[in-house]
N, C-alpha and C positions, 0 to 999 in steps of 0.2 A: 582748613576742619579737618583734624585726624583719623576719619572716619572712611568706610568706603559701601557701597552695596555689596548685598550678600548674595547678589545672583552668582558670583562666582564661586564660591563654596558649592555648588552642585555638579558644575563642570570638574570640578576637582573631587570631588566624593565617588564620581560616577568612574573614574579611573582606579578608585581604589581598590587592591583584590581581598581585602578584608570582606568577611559573609555580612551583609545587610542584618542580620539577626544580632550580630556581636557588636555591630555599632549602636544598635537602638537600646543594648543591653546596657553599655559603656553609659550612654546617654542618661537614659531614665532609671536605670535600677543597678547603678555601681555601688552602694550603700549597700546593698541589701547582707554582704557577707562580714560586714565591718563590725565590731563589738560594738555596745552601746554609747561606751564613754567616747571613744573616737569620732562616731557621727554627732554625740551632743556637745561635744565641745567649742564648736563653729556653727551649731546649728543644721547640719548638710544632713538633710533627707532629699533624695532625689527624688523629680517628679514624673510621675507615670503618664503616659501619654494620654490617656482621657482628660485628666486634670488641665494637660498642656491644651489641648481642644478646647477644655470650658476657657480657659483666660483668651483663647484667640476667638473666642464667639462672642464673649464681654465687649473684649474692646473693639472688634473689627470696623464697627460704625464708624469709630471717631477716627480713623487711620485713613490721612489725606495721601496723594500722592510724596508729597516732600517730606511726610512725617519723617523723623528721626527715631528708631527704637533704640531703646537700652536696658541693658541687664547689668545692673552691675553686681548682682552674685551670680556669675553665671555657669558656675561649676560645669558639668560635661556637656551643656548645649544644648537642654532640652526644649528651650524655648527659643534657638535662635534659629528656626526654620519658620516662626509661624508666619513673618511677611518679607519673604523674599527679594522683592520688590524695593522695599524699603532700606534706607543706609541704616547701620545699626552699630551701636555701640557697646564694645562686651569688656567687661572687667571683671578679674575674681582675684582675692588674694589666695588662693592656693597656686602656687606655681605647676603643681604637678596638673592638675585640671587644666590651667592655660597652655601647658604644651601637649595635653591631649587635644585640646581645641585646634593648636596651631597644626597637627598633625592631620587632622582632618578637613583641612583648608577653612579654617578660621584665622585667616593670617592676620588680621585687623586685631585678636585676641590679647589682650596685655595685663600684666600681674598687678595689681594697683589695689591699695586700702581706699576703698569706696568711701569710707566713714570719717576719713582725714582728707584735710584742703579742700573741700565741697565748694567748688564754685563753678560756672559754665565755662571758663576760659581753658578749665583744665583738661577737657572734653574738646576742645575747641569750636566749641558753641557760642552762638550769639544769643541775645534776649529774645530775637524775633523767629528764631527757631521752633518749632513745632514739635515739642518733645515730649513721646507718650514712655513712661517705664513700666515693664513688664517684668513677672518673672515670682521666684520663691525666695526671697530674702531668706537669710538666718533668722530663725528666732530661739532667742536664750536668754534665760532671765542671768543676768550676768554677776547676780550680786546672790542668786538662791543660797540658801542655808540647806534645802532638800538632797542637794547633789555635792555637797562638799566633801563629804568622803564617801568611802567604801569603794568598791571595785568598778563604781561607774560614775566615779568622783569626774567632776569638771575640773579642767586647768583653768588658773588664771585668765583671763585677755591679756594679752600683752602687746596690742598693739593701739596705736593713738588713734581716739576718738573725739573730735570737732566739741569744745566745750559746748556750744549752742547747740548741739544734736545728741548729745552723748543723755541716756537714758538708762534703766536699770536692765531693759532686754533690747539686745541688736535689732528685733525687726522695728519698734517701733524709732530705733535710733535710724533705720534706712529710711523711715516714713518723712522723717523730718529733713533727711536728707535733699530725698525729690522733692520737698517741699522746700529748702534750700537753692535747689535748683531752679524752680518754678515751671515744673513740669504740668505739661498742659491737662493729660490724661496719665492716671496710676492705675494698673490693673495686676495686681498681686495678690499671693497666698498669704494669709495669717490667720493668727487664733484669735476667734471671736472675741474672747477676752479683751481685746483690747479695747473692744466697742462696748461688749454689753457690762462691763465690769465699771461702774462709775468711776472709783479712783484711777483707774488706768486711762478710761478716754480723757478724764480732765487734766491728769499729771502727765501720764505717760505720751500721751498722742499731743498733748500741750497745743503750741501753735496752728497746730495740722489742721486741727479742727476749726481754725477761724480762716483758714484757706482753702477747703477743700470740704465738699458734700459728696456722702455716699448714695452715689447713681442707682449701683445694682450691689447685691448681695446672695450668692450661694452658698450655703454650705453643706457641709459634708463631713465624715470623719476624719479624723488623723488614721485611722485607722485603712482608709483610702490611700496609702504610703506603703508601699509590702511590706517594709523594713523596720516600722515601727509597733509596738507592743505594750501592753499593760491597760490599762483603764481607758478609755476613748473619751477625747473631748474635740470639741465642735472646732473647724477651721472654715475661713469662709475665703473665697473667691471675690473679692472687693475690687469694685469698679468705681474709683473717685475722678472727680472733674473739678478741677482749677473753681473755686466759685466764693468770690469775698462775702458772701452770705457764709458762710460755712455753715457749722452744726451742732445743734448742742445734746444734752442728753436726752431730753425728750423726741428730739427727733430720732434718736436711734430706737427708744422705748415704743416708738408708732411703728419704726420701719417692718416694711413685708419681708423678710427674707426669705428667698426661697432654699428649697431643698434639692439637693442633689437626687436626680428620678427618681423626684416624686411631685405631686400635686400640690402636696401640702406646703405650707406657710409657718414661717416662725416670727411672733409678733412677741415683743419681749413684754410687753403692758398686758398680756393675756393670762401672765403668770404673777402669783402671789408668792413671797419667800419670807423668811425668818428674820430677815433685816430690821432691826427697829422691835423687834419682838422675842427674841432669843438669842442670846448672848452667844457670840462664837469665838472672840479672843479674850485673853487674860485680864481681870481685873488691874486696873493700874494700883490703885490703893491694896497695900498688901494685907491689912486686916479684911478686906474683903474677897482675899481669895482662899478663906476656909469655909469648907463647906460645916454646915449644922447637923448636917446626919453622914458626915465621913464618905461623901461618894463624891467623885471628880469625872470628867471625860477630856481627854485630850483635845486642846483648841482646832478648829479648821478654818478653812476659808472659803470653800464651795463642798457643794456635792460630793464629787470627786475625793477630796482630801476627808471628807468626813466619811466615806465608806473607806478610803485607805488607811486613817490613823485615828478616827475616831470613837475608841475604844474608852471602857468605862474604867477607873479605879479606883482603891479604897484609901490611895494614899496621896496626897498633894506634890506635886512637882512645878517647883518655883519657874514661872517663864512659860510653863507648858500647858499646866492644867485649867481646865473651869471648874469651880465648885459649883456644885449641883445643891441648892439649899430645899428644904423640904418644899415650902411652898411651889417650888417651881419644878419638883420630881416629874409629873407629868409630862411636861415639855421635852425634859433629857429622855424623856422613856419614850416620847415621840419620836424624837431625834434618833435612839437608837433602835427603835423598831425599823423607821423608815432605813435606816443603814441596811439592812438585815431585808428588807423585802421590796424597797422601790427597787424596781428594774434598770441592769445598766442602758445608757441609751446616751449615745454623745451628745445629744442638744441639749442636758439639762448640766452637761457636767460641770463647766463652770460656772453655773449659776450655786447660789447659795440654795441651800433645802427649800423646798414646795413645799407650802400649809396653810390651809384655809384658816386663817386664825379665827374671823368670827365662830367657826366650825369646830374648831378644837376646843375652843373657852366653854360653847354650849353641850357640845358633846360629850357626856358624861360615860358613856360607853364605850367612845373610842379612846379618852383616858385612861378609863379603867383597863381595858384591853392592852394597851401601850406598856401600861406600867405590869400588868402582871406578868406578858412577854419580858419586860426588862428581868424581872425577879425571877423568871425561870431562868430567863437564859445566861443571868449571871449570878445565881445562887451561890459562886465559891467566893465571892467578895463578902469581905465580913460586915457591912451594911447590911447586908439581906440575910444575915444570919437565922436560922430557924430554931435552932437547937442550944439555949433558950432562943426567943426571940428576942430581936433587938427593939428598942422603944418605939425606933420609926417602923419597924416592921410589924409590933403589935400596933399598933395605931393603925396601920394600914391596912392589917387582919380583919379589927373591931368595925374599921370603915366598910367592907369589901362584904361583912356578913348581915351589915343593914340594906343593902340593894338588893333589889327584885330583880328576879331573872329578866334579862333583856331580849325584846323578841328578835333581834339582829343575831344574836347566838346564844339562846338562850340557858345553853351551859358555861357559859363563861366562868360564874363564881363556882361552880361545882369543881372545874378545873382547878381555879385556883385551890381551893378547900380541900382536894386530892392530893396537891402537892404538899400543903402545909403538912399534911399528915404522915404522907408515907414518903415524901421528898424528891417523890417525880409522881409523872404521870403523861398522858398522851396527850397533847396540845394542838392536835390535829384541826381541830377547828377552829382554834384561835387562832391558830398561823393562816390559816386558808383565809379568814377575815380579813385581815392586817393585810396579807400579799393582795385581796381584791381592791380592797380601800386604795392602796399605794399605785396600784397599775392602773387604776381608774380615775387617780388624783387630778392629772393634767387637765383632764378632759373634763371632768367635774367644774375648775376651777376656768375652761375656755365658755361653760353655759352658764356660768354664773356671772360672766361678764354682759 
């Protein structure tokens, strides 16, 4: 077996003249000062100590004296001291990272493409070995359209990946590689979207879901990595045990995910989304891509992308925009308001936008509040022109005139009337009403369940 116990590392490191803090920084925060494009090309975001300790805590009950620990994307060694009494296999495709690891005593570390020619014999292992895979493998959608251009453009992946484990995302390819090695225990960090997005779970995870079962999952924001930025999304410390019962998507929907440093649980089935109710993808039929009121929304895949790119437009952009038909205006107005007032929270980032369908269909005040707010906030769009009013706006004005003042926000229709007459208004009360609705929405869903 071409591995050795890691107990020799400590003795070697004790003799190093390097300052301990510098060593810890290199192991846990070495990408902090790199530009985003360099970090994102291979999904390299090094792991801070508290997340390493989380993985250690989750996997410790399953470590045997003879367990072989494996980190196939070791980076600068954040996870390598978790189980110093056990033999360890250390690999990374980055030769500079491996040189660093050797310099601090991990002499068994080797440069390797861990996604190519995956088999036990490659690592000197036998089927009878008790194998535990840990770490923070890179996650990076290699076919992503979003970051192919611009200053943060990702480079093409120029290394081989075995066809039977190749997916669009490096992270799910690593999970499939662990399965190919028949690892007994897997405990790694990866985006929660691998599990909670049904298409990812069924397609990218693939055969992995038939061979492994999620035992524990602790979620946290990607912003726990000191060198990340932008809209937060959920990452999970996922403990999988080899189990031929596998897991289906309903198992994930009902799974009680823990939340880091919280007593709260995140259970996917507690929440209702727009899926199957409001379209978020461009229609395939070109004729259906035309709006009957001249209003379009940029397509989106989840709440984070809605917040980032879900703008409204007056013109169709082929393959990009969703047509807003007059009969569905209140639904897209709801999304426009949600985009503005729903608070940023990593827990919801990879879900489709939340909605209580029955409530939106029956609550005329909510429909009108979202519609009025959308018209006021997007008044420069041609379809919302007031002087003279477009046919759509005139019909909407007539409908609002017939409404009675609602008890939830008595000034709602006065606000709209003033805006129509003057072109401006103080809409603070309307904004507060919508903000309160969206802040309370997740808890309202849990109560209804």
